[in-house]
TIMI-413686 format. One record per residue (C-alpha): x, y, z; residue number from 1. Coordinates in nm, 3 decimals. Layout:
<rs>
{r {X Y Z} NUM} ...
</rs>
This chain:
<rs>
{r {1.932 3.438 3.261} 1} {r {2.287 3.500 3.137} 2} {r {2.360 3.149 3.262} 3} {r {2.087 3.011 3.030} 4} {r {2.230 3.206 2.733} 5} {r {2.580 3.078 2.804} 6} {r {2.447 2.722 2.824} 7} {r {2.257 2.761 2.496} 8} {r {2.572 2.897 2.333} 9} {r {2.763 2.590 2.450} 10} {r {2.494 2.357 2.315} 11} {r {2.508 2.535 1.978} 12} {r {2.886 2.507 1.973} 13} {r {2.868 2.135 2.049} 14} {r {2.631 2.096 1.753} 15} {r {2.879 2.278 1.529} 16} {r {3.165 2.058 1.653} 17} {r {2.964 1.741 1.587} 18} {r {2.906 1.861 1.230} 19} {r {3.279 1.929 1.192} 20} {r {3.352 1.584 1.329} 21} {r {3.139 1.430 1.054} 22} {r {3.354 1.605 0.793} 23} {r {3.689 1.466 0.911} 24} {r {3.841 1.302 0.602} 25} {r {4.037 1.030 0.779} 26} {r {3.788 0.755 0.877} 27} {r {4.016 0.619 1.151} 28} {r {4.050 0.960 1.317} 29} {r {3.675 1.020 1.280} 30} {r {3.596 0.680 1.436} 31} {r {3.842 0.730 1.723} 32} {r {3.706 1.078 1.794} 33} {r {3.349 0.946 1.797} 34} {r {3.450 0.662 2.027} 35} {r {3.616 0.910 2.264} 36} {r {3.303 1.129 2.266} 37} {r {3.079 0.829 2.327} 38} {r {3.305 0.699 2.607} 39} {r {3.295 1.038 2.781} 40} {r {2.917 1.054 2.743} 41} {r {2.882 0.700 2.879} 42} {r {3.100 0.784 3.179} 43} {r {2.914 1.108 3.253} 44} {r {2.581 0.934 3.205} 45} {r {2.676 0.659 3.451} 46} {r {2.783 0.919 3.708} 47} {r {2.462 1.119 3.665} 48} {r {2.250 0.806 3.688} 49} {r {2.427 0.694 4.007} 50} {r {2.393 1.045 4.152} 51} {r {2.016 1.035 4.097} 52} {r {2.000 0.688 4.252} 53} {r {2.186 0.808 4.565} 54} {r {1.958 1.111 4.592} 55} {r {1.645 0.895 4.550} 56} {r {1.763 0.661 4.827} 57} {r {1.712 0.945 5.076} 58} {r {1.336 0.901 5.034} 59} {r {1.076 1.171 4.979} 60} {r {1.315 1.468 5.013} 61} {r {1.542 1.310 4.753} 62} {r {1.255 1.244 4.513} 63} {r {1.142 1.606 4.548} 64} {r {1.497 1.722 4.477} 65} {r {1.507 1.506 4.162} 66} {r {1.174 1.654 4.052} 67} {r {1.313 2.003 4.115} 68} {r {1.622 1.921 3.908} 69} {r {1.390 1.804 3.630} 70} {r {1.220 2.145 3.629} 71} {r {1.546 2.342 3.611} 72} {r {1.598 2.444 3.245} 73} {r {1.971 2.372 3.236} 74} {r {1.975 2.053 3.443} 75} {r {1.665 1.930 3.263} 76} {r {1.840 1.959 2.925} 77} {r {2.130 1.746 3.042} 78} {r {1.901 1.488 3.202} 79} {r {1.713 1.463 2.871} 80} {r {2.040 1.418 2.682} 81} {r {2.131 1.120 2.899} 82} {r {1.781 0.972 2.905} 83} {r {1.754 1.037 3.280} 84} {r {1.480 1.300 3.303} 85} {r {1.243 1.212 3.588} 86} {r {0.935 1.286 3.374} 87} {r {0.818 1.129 3.052} 88} {r {0.827 1.338 2.732} 89} {r {0.447 1.344 2.709} 90} {r {0.413 1.480 3.065} 91} {r {0.660 1.762 2.993} 92} {r {0.479 1.854 2.670} 93} {r {0.138 1.862 2.835} 94} {r {0.267 2.083 3.118} 95} {r {0.432 2.325 2.874} 96} {r {0.109 2.366 2.677} 97} {r {-0.099 2.406 2.994} 98} {r {0.133 2.680 3.118} 99} {r {0.104 2.861 2.786} 100} {r {-0.278 2.843 2.757} 101} {r {-0.354 3.171 2.945} 102} {r {-0.118 3.365 2.717} 103} {r {-0.268 3.198 2.409} 104} {r {-0.621 3.290 2.521} 105} {r {-0.514 3.655 2.542} 106} {r {-0.411 3.625 2.177} 107} {r {-0.752 3.486 2.084} 108} {r {-0.632 3.128 2.054} 109} {r {-0.746 2.802 2.206} 110} {r {-0.562 2.473 2.202} 111} {r {-0.800 2.201 2.092} 112} {r {-0.684 1.843 2.073} 113} {r {-0.338 1.769 2.206} 114} {r {-0.192 1.428 2.140} 115} {r {0.151 1.334 2.264} 116} {r {0.249 0.974 2.218} 117} {r {0.603 0.841 2.237} 118} {r {0.752 1.177 2.152} 119} {r {0.527 1.252 1.855} 120} {r {0.325 1.563 1.935} 121} {r {0.023 1.681 1.740} 122} {r {-0.182 1.973 1.850} 123} {r {-0.479 2.152 1.704} 124} {r {-0.510 2.526 1.752} 125} {r {-0.816 2.740 1.694} 126} {r {-0.765 3.112 1.639} 127} {r {-1.031 3.380 1.643} 128} {r {-1.180 3.512 1.321} 129} {r {-0.981 3.834 1.347} 130} {r {-0.640 3.677 1.399} 131} {r {-0.391 3.798 1.140} 132} {r {-0.094 3.614 0.990} 133} {r {0.153 3.771 1.228} 134} {r {-0.057 3.655 1.524} 135} {r {-0.052 3.301 1.387} 136} {r {0.328 3.320 1.349} 137} {r {0.362 3.449 1.706} 138} {r {0.137 3.174 1.840} 139} {r {0.332 2.910 1.646} 140} {r {0.664 3.047 1.773} 141} {r {0.536 3.053 2.133} 142} {r {0.403 2.698 2.114} 143} {r {0.713 2.560 1.945} 144} {r {0.942 2.740 2.187} 145} {r {0.757 2.619 2.496} 146} {r {0.733 2.260 2.374} 147} {r {1.093 2.235 2.252} 148} {r {1.221 2.395 2.573} 149} {r {1.029 2.144 2.784} 150} {r {1.095 1.843 2.564} 151} {r {1.388 1.883 2.325} 152} {r {1.380 1.506 2.284} 153} {r {1.046 1.496 2.100} 154} {r {1.054 1.323 1.764} 155} {r {0.808 1.545 1.580} 156} {r {0.573 1.839 1.634} 157} {r {0.271 1.907 1.419} 158} {r {0.057 2.215 1.480} 159} {r {-0.272 2.209 1.291} 160} {r {-0.491 2.515 1.250} 161} {r {-0.239 2.791 1.194} 162} {r {-0.193 2.936 0.847} 163} {r {0.136 2.868 0.671} 164} {r {0.254 2.538 0.814} 165} {r {0.616 2.651 0.816} 166} {r {0.883 2.440 0.983} 167} {r {1.053 2.610 1.276} 168} {r {1.412 2.519 1.204} 169} {r {1.422 2.308 1.521} 170} {r {1.707 2.059 1.518} 171} {r {1.619 1.730 1.684} 172} {r {1.839 1.619 1.970} 173} {r {1.939 1.298 1.793} 174} {r {2.071 1.493 1.493} 175} {r {2.303 1.686 1.723} 176} {r {2.428 1.354 1.852} 177} {r {2.585 1.288 1.513} 178} {r {2.455 0.945 1.427} 179} {r {2.188 0.695 1.516} 180} {r {2.414 0.482 1.737} 181} {r {2.497 0.783 1.957} 182} {r {2.133 0.890 1.961} 183} {r {2.025 0.539 2.059} 184} {r {2.285 0.530 2.336} 185} {r {2.156 0.861 2.471} 186} {r {1.799 0.734 2.453} 187} {r {1.880 0.411 2.634} 188} {r {2.103 0.573 2.893} 189} {r {2.433 0.453 3.027} 190} {r {2.320 0.098 3.093} 191} {r {2.214 0.050 2.731} 192} {r {1.876 -0.108 2.802} 193} {r {1.522 0.026 2.816} 194} 
</rs>
């Protein structure tokens, strides 16, 4: 798990550097730096995409390997960043909630309706009569954590049924990218088309 922590630290640092990049006073330097970043991302994205294509060409074993890579927390994050994850956002969200349901039941909570469409997630939660505020906060934190870990590329998350509809402080992937053009490029992948 130290590997996961180190990776998360790197992701945080990249976010900080992107923010610093936005504050560069000289527009020419800022534009050149952004172009360099985008060129590196495009190159890495093309290599990753080609790697997955080569693996998939080996048939069923390759497809299983790609699925396994999609389940690895670190690899999955990078595949999401480049728009190459083998599973759709909605599938990843549904699996994360399903895996969390037994733990939620132990806390006296049931997930009611779960809608996940094009990265917009809305879920209804029902807590027992005796659930206190701290239980609701714990449930919210668990749900948000599981969903954002599985699908950091979601657009929005709404949890209905828990007291105190407080935002989690989650930073959307496209905001870390720095601007909409970079976010769109990441969404479309290296080829630039849906």
